[in-house]
Each structure stands twice: as structure tokens, then as C-alpha cells.
N, C-alpha and C positions, 0 to 999 in steps of 0.2 A: 557583636551584633547577631542576635539569634532570631529576629523576626523577619517576616517576608510580607510584602504588600505590593499593591499596584493600584493604579486608577486610570480610567480612560477619559479623554476629553475630546469632543468633536469640535473642530474649528476649521473654517475655510474648506469644507468638503474633505477634511482629513481627520482620521482618528489617531490621536496620540495616546500611546500606551506608556505611562510613566511607571518605572519599576523601582522599588525601594528595598533596602535591607539585604539580608543574607540569602542568596539563591543557591542553596546547597541541598544535598541529597536528603537531609533530615528535615528540611523545611518546605520544599517545593510541593509536597503532596497536598498542602493546604490550599494551593491555588491552581494546581495543574488541571483539574477537571474543568474549572470555569474558563481558564485561558484557552484550552483546546477547543472549546465550544464558542469562542468569541466570534460574533458576527460582524464583519466589516463590509461596508457598502461601497466605499470609494478608494481611499488610500490609507495605508497603515504605516505609522512611524513608531518604532519601538525605541524609547529613550532609556538607555542604561546608565545615565549619569549618576544616579543615586544608588546604584548597586554597589554595596560595600564588599561583598564576598561572592565569588562565582566559581563553582566547580563544574566538572563535566556534566553532571545531571542538570544543573541550572542552565548551562549553555545549550544542552540538548533541548530543553523545554523552550528556550527562546527561538532556537532554530525551527522547532516544530510549529510554533505559532506563526512564524514568518512563512514557512512552507505551506501551511494550511491556507493562509491568505493568498499566496501566489497561485495555488491550485484552484482557488475559487475565482480567479481572474482579477484580483486586487493587487495593485503595486504595493510592496512592503519592503521596508528597510530597517536595519538596526543601527542606531547612531549613538555617539558618545561612549563608546567602549574604550577602555584603556588598551595600550598595545598588547599587554599580556592577555587581556580578555579576548582581543581580536584573534590572537594566535590560537587560543583555546577553541574559539568558535570555528576557525578554519579547519582545525583538526577534526572537530565533530562533523563538519560538512563533508570533508574528504573521506571520512570513514563510515558515513551513514549509508546503510544498505536498505534500499527500498524493498518492502515486502512485495513479492510478486504473487500474482493470482495463480492458484493451482491450475496446472494444465489439465484440461478435461479431455480424456480420450473419447473419441467418438464411439458410441455404442455400436457394436457389431454382433449380429446374431451368431455368426460362425465362430467368432472369438469367444463368446459366452459358452457355446457348446464345447469348444476346445478346453477352456478353463475348467468347466464342470467335469469333463472327461478325465483331465489330469488329476483333479481332486479325488475322483472316484478311484482311479488307479492307485494313487498314493494311499488312500484309505485301505484298499484291499491288500496292498503290500504290507502295510503296518499290521493289519489284522492277521494275515498269514504268518508273519513273523511272531506275533503274539501266540498264535496257536502252536507254532513250532516250539517256542520256549516252554509253553505249558506241557507239551508232550514230553519234552526232555525232563522237566521237573517231576512229572508223574512217574517216569521211569526211575528217577532217583528215589522216589518213595518206595517203589517195589524193591529197590536194592536195600534201602534203610527204612523199614516200616515205622521206626520210632519218630520219623519226621512228620508222619501224618498227625494232624491236630484233631483228635477226637472231640475234645471239649468244644472247640469252635464249630465243628461240623454239627454237633447236636444243637448248639445254640441257633445256627442258621436253619436247621430243620424246623425248629420251633417258630422262628420269625417268618420264614417264607412259607411254611406249611400249616402248622396248627393255627397260627394267628390269622391266616388267610381264610380259614373255614367259613366264618360268618359271611364275608362278602361273596365268596364263591357260592355258598349255599343260596343266598338271596338272589344273586344273578341267575343261577341255573334254574331256580324255581320259577322266576318270572319268564325266562326263555321257554321253559316247558309249557307254561300257561299260554304264552303267545302262540307257540307252534300248534298246540292243540286247538285253540280257538280258530286260527286261520285255516287249519286243515279241515275242521268240521264244517266251516262255511262252504268250502269247495266240495267236499264229499257228500254233504247232505243233498246237494242238487241231484245226485245220482242214486240216492238211497243207500249209500255205502258207508254209513256212519261208523260201523265197526272197524273199518280200516284205518281210523284215526290212530288206533293203537299201533298198527304197523308203521305208519309214517312217522309218528312222534318218537316212538321208542328206538327205531333203527337210526333215524337221523340224529337223535341226541347221543346215543351210545357210540356211533361211528364217527360223526363229524362235529356236531354242535357242542357236545360236552367237552371234548379235548380242545376245540378251538376257543370257546368262551373262557375256559379255565386258563389256557395259555395267554390269552389277551389280557385278562385281569392280572395274572401273575407278572406279565411283562410290564404293565403299567405300575404295578406295586413294587416288585422286587428289582427289576432292572434299574428303575430310577433310584431305589434305595442303595443298590450296590454302587452306582455311579456317584451319588452324592457322598456316601460314606468314604469311599476311597479317594474321591476328589478332594474332600476336606482334609484327609490325611496327607495328601500330596501337597496341598496348599500350605499346610502348617509344617511341612518338611518332616513329618513323622516317618514317612517311607524312607527318606534319606537317612534318618537316624537309625532305623532298623538295619539298613545296609551297613552303616558305620559300625554298629555293634555286632555285626557278623550274622544277622538273621536274614533268611531268604524270604522276601515279601510274598513270593508265590506260595510258600508253604502255609503262611498265615492268612493271606488275603484272598487268594484266587482259588486254590484247590478246595478248601473247605466250603466255599460258596457254591462252586460248581457241583461238588459231591452232594451237598445238602439239597440242592434243587433237583438233581437227578433222582434222588430218593423221594422227595416230597411231591413232585408233580404227578407221577402216576397215581399216588394215593388221592390227591386232590381231584384228579379226573374221575376216579372210581366214585368218590363222594359226589361229584358234580352230576354224574350219570344217574345216580340213585335219586338225588333231589330233583333233577330235571324231569325224570319220568314220573316222579310223584306229583310234580306240578301239573303235568299233562293229565294224570289220573284225576286230580281235583277238578281241573277245568272241564274235562270230559263229563264227569259226573254232574257238574253244575249246568253245563250247556245242554246235554241231551239225555241226562239221567242214567248214563251207563254205570252200573254198579261196580264197586271195587273188585268183587269176585270175578265178574266177567272180564274186566280189564286185565286182571292178573292172569287169568286162564289164557286169554288171548296172547298176552305177553309171553307166556311159556311156549306157545306154539310158533310165534313169528320171530322172536328175538334169539337168533342163534348165538352160540358162545363166541363165534368168530368176530361178530360185530363189536362185542365188548373188548375182546383181545386186541383187535386192530386199533381201537380207540386208545386203549391203555398203552400199547406199544409206541404210540406217537409221543407219549409223555417224556421219556428220556431224551429224545431228539429235540423236542421243544425246549426242554430244560437246559440242555447244553447251549442251544442258540441264545436263549434269554440270559443265562449266566455269563457266557463269554462276552456278549455285547455289552452287558451292564458293567462288568469289571474292566473291559477294554477301554470303554469311554471314561471310566473313572481314572485310569492310568494316563489318559491323554490330557487331563486337566492341566492347564498352564498356571503360572504364578499370578493369577488374578481371579477375583471372585466371580466376575462375569462369565468366565469359562465354565464354572460349575453348572450354572443354569443352562448354558448352551449345550454342554455335553450330556446333561441329564435329559434334556428334551430330545436330543439326537439319539440317545440310547433307547428311549421308549419307542420312538418312531421306527428305528431300524429293527428293533426286536420284534415289534408287531408285524412289520413288513416281511421279515425273513421267516417268521412263524407261518404266515399265510402262504408264502412261497413253498415252504417245506410241506405244508398240508396239501397244497395243490399237487406237488410231485407225488406224495403218497397216494392221492386219489387216482392219479393217472396210472401209477404202477399197479395198484391193487385191481383197478378196473381191467387193465391189460392182462393181468394174471388170472382174472376171473374169480377173484376172492371177494 
């Protein structure tokens, strides 16, 4: 008997559910959905007289139909079971575990602060451990220079530096234009239009150029580092490297950090030039200041120290961006969702710590009178 069927009959304010055929695991799926949605208004009698075969899955379905009726306030019973079928149904009832509703912990502001604090401390401990391991592997390279991957480093210089020139140039040019326009609006009130050269050139060379470059690179390279290394960890390529005796730090971490330390100061230099050029174009268009006058004034007010200070920030920003990007890539767990989560977190953290680092530099240089 391989079929399964049922019918319902309403009589004397009672619903009779007549069951037929083979109620086994390979057949009950045909009626399970409809039976569990069966609406009973008065009393339910489940007649199992015509059930030819009944296994634990079929008995569970009968029990669930009865249980749903009882929970809705309807009296329900199962009749005409054979002794063997009754024993099976009793076993099902005695071993049935009611799914409990998840316990909801009452939201507590202080508890949330505590959990967040613990998460931050764990993150910092992991990050410090990562920096420590990187320091040790860097010392190993000084002991054995042949472990340094020149080819990989050159590749990352191209991908993080040369390939980033167009977006860096466009962003810096627009920032230079905006700074010049906004400065002119304020200075023209006092007849001091010429000082737009001072304000735009010094702010771009000292602060805005390095900051804009670092933020663009953080969004571009930190996310790339995290996604690349995260995908390698997800596909167990990193574990395979370790199995074959290769040190992942030599191939994945040190080349990226080294490449960005080399590339970012160059990008900042390029950003400064393009940003000042944008200011020169905007000044000429807004107040008719000629290029010759702008350049001559630039020579007078833009001291070399402003350029140097901006470029010196580059290696520090690069180390922050590269370390955070790689660190979050190595934190990816064995699921695809974590790649997106860690990539987002790496970009946010990289930008945040770059801004913090720039603020510290500003305070230190101001206190030193530089």
C-alpha cells in the first residue's frame, strides 16, 4: 500500500477525519501541509481504522493534528488504532519536545556598554598580537633577505599606487576647486583676494592633500586587502600555504604593507600638485588672478616644511591602512557573510584611525611650533 489519503466529514457538531493507506515517511509529505492547517470548530475524531501502514513519521503527524486541535480549544481524540499503533503513538507523545520560545534578555544600557567595551578590548588584544607577529616576521626578513617577496611588492605598488592616480587626481582637483571658491567668498569681503593662494596652498599641502589621499586609499586598498585575504582564508588557501611550509606573512602581509608605505607618500605628492592646480584654476575663473601671480605668490608663502610635513604623514597613514586591511582579512571566518562584515569594518576603522593619527600630528606640530 503506497498511497495516502484522508477525508473529513462533519456530523452532529463533530468533525471526523478518516485516514486511509500508508502513513509513512515517504508518503505523508503529500498531506502534511493541509492537515496541519485543518480548521476544527467543535470536536475532532481521528479515525485510523483504514490505516494500513504507520511508522513514526505518520504517528507524529497524527499526534500534531490532535495537538493543534487541543491547543485551539477543540476536544480531539484518535480512535481505532491497533495495539501496535497505539504503542507507537505513546512513544511519540512521551518523547515529543515542545519548542520553547527564545528567552529574551531585557535590554540594559549598562550591559550594552559592557559588551561593547569587551569587544573593543578583544579587538585591540588581537590587533596588538598581529602587530607583534608582523614585527617578528619583519626581523626574520632582515636575517634572511631572500624571504622578501620583491615581485609581489612591485605588484601591490602598482595596484595601490599607480592604479589609484586617476581617482586621487580627480578628488584632489575638486577639493582644490572647492577650497579656492569658499576661501575667495570670505576673503573678498575684506579685499584680501590674493590671500586665497596662502589659504588654499598651505591647507592642501599640509592637511587636505594627505588626508584626502589617505581616505581614498583606505576605501580603495583596505577593502581590497580584506576581501582578497578573506577570500583566500575562506577557500582555505592560507591553510594550504602553511601545510606546504610557506609563511603567509611573507606572501600576504609584508608585501602589502611595504608597497603601501612606498606608494602613499608619492600619491600625497601628486595629490598636492593637482589640488593646488585646481585652486589655481578656480582662482583664475573666479577673480581673474593670473597663473603667473598665483605661482609667484605660491613661492613666497608655501614653505618647504608644509610639503614635508604632509608627505611625512604618508608612511604612518600607509601602515595604519595596510595593517587594518590585512588584519580584518585574516579575521574572516568560514562563511561568506563575514567577508562583507570585515571589509566594511576595515574601511571604517582605517578611516577613523587615519583621522585620529592626523589629529595627533596636528597637535604635536602645533605645540612644537612647526
